[in-house]
N, C-alpha and C positions, 0 to 999 in steps of 0.2 A: 622711950622704948615702946610705949603702947602704940604711938603713931607708926613707928617703924615696923612693929609687928603686924598692925592692920594693913599697912602698905604691902608688906611682903606676902601677906595672906591673899591680898587682891591680885598681886602679880602671879602667885601660884595658881589661883583659881582661873585666871585668864589663860594661863598656859595649859591647864587641864581642858579648858573649853576648846582651845584651838586644836588640841590633839584629838578631842572626841568629836568635834563638829563635822569633819569630813565623813566619818563613818555614819553619823546620823543622817547626813544629807543623802548618802548613797542608799541607805535603807529607805528613805522617804521616796526616792525615785523608783526603786524596785517595787515598793508597795503600790505606788501609783500605776505602774505598768501592769502589775498583776491584777489590780482592780479593773483597769480598762479592758484587759483581755477577758476577764471573767464576765464583765458586762456584755462584751461583744459576743461571746459564746452563748450567753443567755438569750440575747436578741435573735441570733441566728437560729437557735433551736426553736424559739417561739414562732418565728416566721415560717420555718420548715413545717412544723405541725399544723400551723394555720393553713398553709397551701395544700397539704395532704388532705386536711378535713374538707376544704373547699372542693378539691378535685373529686374526692369520694362522694361528696354530695351532688356534684354537678354531673358526673358521668352518666347516671341513668337517664338524665334529662336531655342529653345531646341528641337531637333529631337526625334522621338520615339526610343525605345530600339533597334528595328530591324534596323532602319536607322543608329544608332550609330555603330552597328556591321558591316554594309556594307561600311560606308564611312571612317572608320579609320583603322589604322594598328592594327593587333592582339595584339601587345605589349601595345597599348594604351587603349584597350577595357575596362579593369578593372577600370582604373583611370577615364575614361570618364563616365562609368556607375555609379561608386560610387559618382561622383560629381552630376550627375543628380538625384540620389536617395536621396541625402542630401536635395534637394529642392522639389522633388516630390516623396513622399513615395509610391504613387500608381504605380510607375515604377519599384518597387523592383521585381527582377526576382526570380522565384520559386527555380531555381537551386542554386542561391546565398543564399536563406533562408535555404535550406537544408545544404549547406556547413557551414553556420554560426551556425546552430543548432548542427551539428556534432562537431564543434570546441568547443561550449559551453559544450556539454556533456563530451568531452574529458577533458576539464579544470576542470569541477566539479569532475569527476571521479578521476583524479590524486590527487586533494586536499583531497577528501573524504577518499580514501583508504590509503593515507599517514597519515592523521590525526587519523583515527580509526584503524590503523593496529593492535593494541593490545587490542582493546576494547572487541572483541568477542572471544579472545583466552582464553581458560580455564586454569587457573593457578594451580588448585588443582589436576587435573588429566590429563593424556595424552590421548586425544580423538582419536588420530590416532591409538594408541595401542588398544583402546576399539573397534574401527571399525574393526581392524584386528582380534579381538577375543582373544587377549593375556589373558590367564587364570589368571595370577598373577595380571595384571592391572584391570581386571574385578572384581576379588575378593576384591581388595582394594577399587575400586570405589563403589561397592555395599555396603561395610561397611560404607563408608563416607555418602552415600545417606541415609542409615538407621539412622545414628547418626543425620543427619540434620532433618529427618522426626520426630524423637523423640523430638528434640529440638523445632520443629515446633508445635508439639502437646502440649508441656508444655507451650510455650509462647502464643499460640493462642488457648486457651481452647475452645472458641466458634468457632467450625469449620464451614466453609461455606458449607460443603458438605450436599447435600440434597438427595443423593442416597446411598443405602446400599451396602457396599463392602462385597464381599464373600472372606473370607480368606481360601485359599485352604489347607494350612497346617501351622504349627507354623513357624514363621520366626526366624532364628537363630540370636542371639545377635551378633553385630559386635565385632571384636577383641578389647580388651582394648587398645592396642597400637593405633589403628585407632581412637578410641573414644577420647583418650587424645590429639592426634594430631589435630583433628577437633576443639576441645575446645580452642586451642591456636591460632586459626586463627583470623584475624581481623573480627569484627562483620559485617562490611560493605560488606565483600566479598560475603556472601550469605544472604544479608539483604532482608527481606520480604517486598515487596512494597505494602503498604496498600491503601485503598480507599482515606484516608486523604492525604497520600503522593502524590498521583497523582493530587488531587485537588490543593494542594499547588504548586507542580512542574509546573503545566500548567498555572500558573499566568503569567509566562514569556514564551510564546509559542516558540519564536525564540530560546531561550536557551534550552528549553525542547527538541525540535526537534534535535538540534545539539548534546546535551550531550547524548541523547538516541540513536543516531546513525541512524536516518532515512535517507534513500536515497531519496533526493528531486529532482532528475533528471531522465529522462527516460534512460539515459546512452547510448542508441543506437537509431538510427533512426527507426530501425525495431520495437523496443518496443514502441516507440512513436506513430507509425502508427497503432498499434494493441492493443488498450485498452481492458481491461478485467473488467467485472463487478462481484463484490463479495457481497454475503449476509453473515453477521456474526450474528448468532442467539445465544445469550449469556444470562447467568443468574447469574454467580458468578465468583469469582477469577479475579479481575481486572488486576493483573500482568500477568496472562496467556493470557488474552484477548489482552492486550496492546502489549505483545511480539509477538502474532500471527499477529496483525495488522502491527507491524513494519516489520515483515518478508515478508509480501506480499505487502507492500506499495510502490507505485510509483505514481507520480503526474498525469499521464495520465489515470490511472485506476479509477474506481468508486466503492464506498463502501457504503453499507447500513447496519447499525447496529440496530438490534432489541433486546431490553432488556425485558425480561419476566416481565409481570405486577406484578408478585409475588416477584420479586427480591428486595433485600435490598435497601432502598432509598439511602443510602450512596454509594452503588455500582453504581446505576443509575447516581448519581451526578458525580462520578469519570469518568464514560464512557462518559458522556456529556462533561466534561472538556477536555478530550483527543480529542474528535471529533471536538470541537471548534477550536483546533489548526490547523486543516487542511481544513478549509473553506468549499468549495463546493464539493470536491470529496470524503469527508467522512461525511456522513449525518446520523442522527438518523432517524429511520423509522417514517413515518407520523402517524402510529397508533401502539398501543401496545396491546397484548393479553396475557391472562394467559394460558400458555401452559400446557396441561395435556397429558401425554404419552398415545398413542393409539387412540387419538381422532383427529377430524379435526383441533383442535387448534395447533397441531404440524405442519400442512401444512400452516396454515394461515399466519404466519410471512414471509414465503417464497413468498407467493402471494403478500403481502403488499410491500415487498422489490422489487420484480420484477416490480410492478406498479410504485414504486418510481423511480427506476433506468431508466425506459423508460421515465418518466417525466423529469428527470434531463437532458437527452440527447436532449430532445425537447425544453429545456429552460422553461418548464412550472412548475417546482417544486418551491414552495414558498421559499423565502429567497436567491435565487441565485444571485450572483454578476452580475452586468451588463456586457454583453458581454461574459458570460460563454461559449456559444456555439462556440465562435470564438477562434481560436488558435493564434499562432505567426503570425505577420504581417497581421492580419485580415483574415487569412485562416480559413476555416470551421474546427472546431475541430472534429477529427475522432470519430465516434460513436463506442461504445463498441461492440465487436464482439461475445463474449461468456459470459455466466453466470455460475458462480461456487458457490456452496453452502458450507458454513463452519459453524462449531459450535465452542464454546469457549474452547473446550478441544482437539483441533486438531492443527496440525503443518505441514507446507509444507516440502516436500522432494525435490522439484525442485526450482531453481531460477526463477525469473520472465522471464529472457531471455529464459530459457528452457521451461517454460510454453507457451510462445509465439511460440516457435519452434514446440512444440507438437501440439498445437491447429491449427497452420497453416498446419501441416502435416495431421490433421484430414480433412482438405479441406472442412469445413462446416458441417461435420458429427457430430451427437450427440454421446456421449458415456454414456450408461445407461445399467445397468444390468437388465435382465428380464427373467421371467420363467412362463410357464403355468403349468408345471408338478406339482409344489408345491403350486400353487395358491389356497388358501383355499376358497372353494365356500361359506362356512358359514359366510364369512365376509360381504356378501351382501344378501339381500332378493329378490330383483327384478333385472332384467338385466339392464345394462346401456343404455342410449339413443343413437340414431344415429348409431346403429349397432356396437358400439365400443366394441372390445373384451378386457375384463379386464386382465391385466398382473401384476404380482407381481414383485416388484423391490426394490428400495431404494430411500430415500430422497437425498442421495449423488449423484449428477448428474453433467454432463457437457453438457450443451445445448446451441445451437446457438441463436442468436437474434431473428430469425424468429420464432423459437419455443416459446420463451418467449412472443413475440407479439401475437401469436395464443392463448396461454393460457390466456392472460389478456384480449384480445379484441374480440376473436371469439365467436359468439353466440353458436356454437357447444361446445366449451370448457366451456362456462358458464353453459350450461345444464349438462355437465358431472360433473362439480364441485358441482352443486346442488345435483346430484345423490350421489356423494362421501360423502356428509355431513352426511348421515345416514348409512355409512359403517364403518367397523372397520379398523384401521390402514390405513387411506386414503393416508397418506404420502408415503406409500409403493406402492400405486396404480397409482397415478397421472402421474408422469414422465415416468414410464415404459409403461403405457397404451398409452400415447400420442406418445411415441417413436416407439412402435411396432404395430401401426395401420396405415400402409402406405396408405390406401385408403383415409386418411384425407388430403393427398397431401402436408404435411409440409416438406419443404426442409431440408435435413439433417437427417431425420428419417430413420429407418432401413426398407429395403424392401428385405432383404435376406431370407433364408429359415431355418436358424438354430440359433434362438435367444439364445438357451440354451448354446451355445458355444461362445457367444460374450464375449470378455475379457473386464472387467471393469477396468479403470485406475483411477477412482475418489479417491478411498481410499485403504490404507493399513490397514487391520484389522486382528487381531488374535482372532479367535473364540475359546472359551473353551466349547466344546460341548461333554460332557462325553457320551460314552467312546471313541469316535472317535479321538478327538483332546485333547492332554494333555500337550501342550507346552505353558507355561506362566511363563517366568522368574521372573516376579514381584510377582507371587503368589496372585495377586489381580484381581478379576473379577467383572464386573458390567453388569448385564443382558446378561450373557454369552460372554461378550467382555473382552478380557484381557487388563489390564492397562499396557501400554508399559513402558519399563524401560531400564536400561543400557544393560541388556542382549539381547535386541532386536536391538542394534545399527547396527550390521553387516547386518541383514536382511533389516533394513531400508535403509542403504546405497546402497544396491544392488537392491532395489525394483524399478520397472518401474512406480509405482503409483505416483500420483501428491501430495497427502496429506496422513497423517496418523492419526488414531484415536485409542485410547484415551490416554491423558496424564493428570496426576495429579501432580502439582508442589509440593504439600505438602507431596507426597510420594517419588518423585524422581525428583530433580532439575537438576541433572547432565545430564540426557538424553536430556533434552531440550537445555541445554547449549551447548552440543556437536553438536546437530543439527544446532544451530545458528552459531557455529564456522564453520561448513562445508558449510553452505549456504553463509556465508561471504567470505570464501576462494574461493568457486566456482564462486561467482559473480565477485570477483576481478580478478580471472584468466581468466574468459570469457571476461571481459572488456579489459584486457591486451593481449587478444588473445593467451593466454598460454594454454587454454583448449578448446577443440571442443566438440560438442554434436551432435550425430547422431540421426535422427528421422526415420530411415528406419523401425525399429520395429513397430512404430506407424502408418506410412503411409501404410503399407501392411496389416493392420487389415481388417477383413471381413466387419466390420461395416463401414469402410471408402470406401471400394470398392462398397459395396451394399447399397447405400443410395439413398433416393429420391432426384432427382436433381431439381434445380430451374426451374420452368416452363418457356419456351421460350416465 
């Protein structure tokens, strides 16, 4: 019995041990974890107070940047300065900032051009052959564009066009072979991007900017330090407007977009959606007007945008992000240097790098066509104030910041604008008259003796004025201006002008696509230093040599 009792006692004790042991093991694990956490916290606090003590002791002994360069060997300068900069951002040296920016621009450019290498390449036509004027390639491309135009007309019966096209002669039907080929292409290849498409696509701005191929870096220090201000006066065709914006966009530039008060509400909504993706350097105009051809309302959007663009640089425009006037490392953001006017049916012929080079070659001079010989006196009834001689020109202009400031803020300019209100075609009078009255003393205006021979570089245009000029490959004319098409590509490529006017996507999508391809290739090659650009032709112009200089 004793043996049995001891045996049963042993079994009972083993049972109790098995029931209790899991709990004891869990407790041991928890205790070990708590101990480990406690030790980690202790070590972290100890290290923190040690670093604080070291920093507080070291701070008074940190020398200035100049002292660092004097007291240490050249091989150690970079390391010492970088350590000091980690603790005191105000010690950042300007040369180092420039070097860092150049490195960032290079890294962005390498990624961008690698990622978008095929995005702007036209797959349906050979643009290089079109630029070379190859007759066979041109005939095929013209046939394709006509098929696309006919499909556009069928699919979008409610055309956005508000001006009447003049058909010079019947347009031949494209070959059946080309027509069948186009209809077999994927629908997305020449997809029409509508107002609704842009509203939806811009819900994710980061993705929109990346997939559409926007260049969000200055690419070069020279471009970063030379911002340009643009006005975009638009009223229809969101796809053409967005492609224009994309082609001239850089983060250092400023953009003001004015949408006609009569424009389709859906178009306005789409333009606003695109502008919102670029924060402060792409802004809608503070006011909108209903533009009517031949009246002061044509000029008014430009005046609104000039005023808005000056306000943006001064940090006074509503809705600006805090610190907008500051650039990298707290440096003052460079103010824009020149103001360029654009409309929604235009496209650049030069890269941003080339625009900067050309404008710097102007050396502060304005470029504006002007004539007195053909200035119609019946456009006004009374002479202008302040002895200003009225000159006929164009609303397409390239003017410096000082001229914009004069037009917006000078009492003399305000009186002249009041006089212009009651004249015909004031948009053709303002910029030319301001530029060709040197007695006003505006830096950059013309003080030479032969305004009639001044070359204008603002626009490439083909005028169809019978019977003198009869060259219009598209056979489409609006107000005596030829609608540009594939047949104009060679002239466009060889033109020294900065922009071209006019393009209609619903009539010829290929010409704009080939211009985009060339701009992309030129931008890439300039970034990779495979292409150079000479400004000698621009720097030697009469209006550059004979300009009103800044008063000393």
